[in-house]
N, C-alpha and C positions, 0 to 999 in steps of 0.2 A: 871360065873354068878354073884358071889358075888361082884367082882370088878365093873361090870356094874351097879349093884344096887347102890353102893356107889358113882360112878361117876355121875350117874343120880341124886342122892340125893344132891350131891354137886352143880350141876348146878341148880337144883330146889331151893335149899336154897339160892343161889346167886340171883336168880330171885325174890324170895320172899323178900329178904332184899332190893333189888332195888325197889320193889313195895312198901314196907313200907316207904322207904325214899321219894318216889314220893308222897305218901299219906301225909306225914308230910310237905313237901314243899307246896303242894296244900292247905292244911289246914292253913299253915302259910300265904299264899297269901290271903286266905279268912279272916283271922284275921286282916291283914293289909289293908283290903278293896281294894286290887288290882283286885279281881274278886268278883262277886256277888254269893249268896248262890246257886242259880239255876245252874249256870255254874259249880260251885264246885261239886255239887251233880252229875251232868251229867258226869263230868270227873271221879269221883271216883266210881260211881255205875257200870260202865262198867268193872271195874277190880275186883269186888267182887267175881264173879263166877270163873274166872281164878285162883284167890287166893285159893278159896275153893278146886278146882280141883287139883291144884298143891300140896297142903298140904295133901289132902286125898290120892293121888297117892303114895306119899312117905310113908305115914303111912301104907297103904296096902302092899306096896313092902317090908317094914320091917317085916310085919307079915308073908308074904309068904316066905321070905328068912330066917325066924326063928331067927331074931335078936330081941329077946324079950325085952331087956333093952331099946333099941332105940325105939322100937314100943311103949313101955309103956311111954316113954318120950314124944312121939308125939301124943299119944292118947287123952290127955285132950284138946289140942289145936284143933285137928281135930274134936273132939266131940263138942266143943264150936262153931266152924265155921258151922258145920252142924245144930246145934240147932238154931243158929242165922239166917241161911237161911230158916229153916222151919218156924220160927216166922215171918220172912219177907213175906213169901208166904201166911201164914195164915192171916196176917193183911191187905194184899192187896185185 
């Protein structure tokens, strides 16, 4: 069970890093005026919820598998992502 948790975490972290690089490339295109702000937002907004879900799943898996140190390392980022999503839902 423990090995599966860490293998899933590895793939999830790779996907989150890829997503972060995609965000940076898209924002760089916006800065250089290759795309307009509306298309940039539409490209990036569809990946916010999968990012939130991916990070929250890893955090909960670390809690359930009793890896406290890794859980405590992931907790602030997961909390910030959930807080950001709640603010976005309230403001809409």
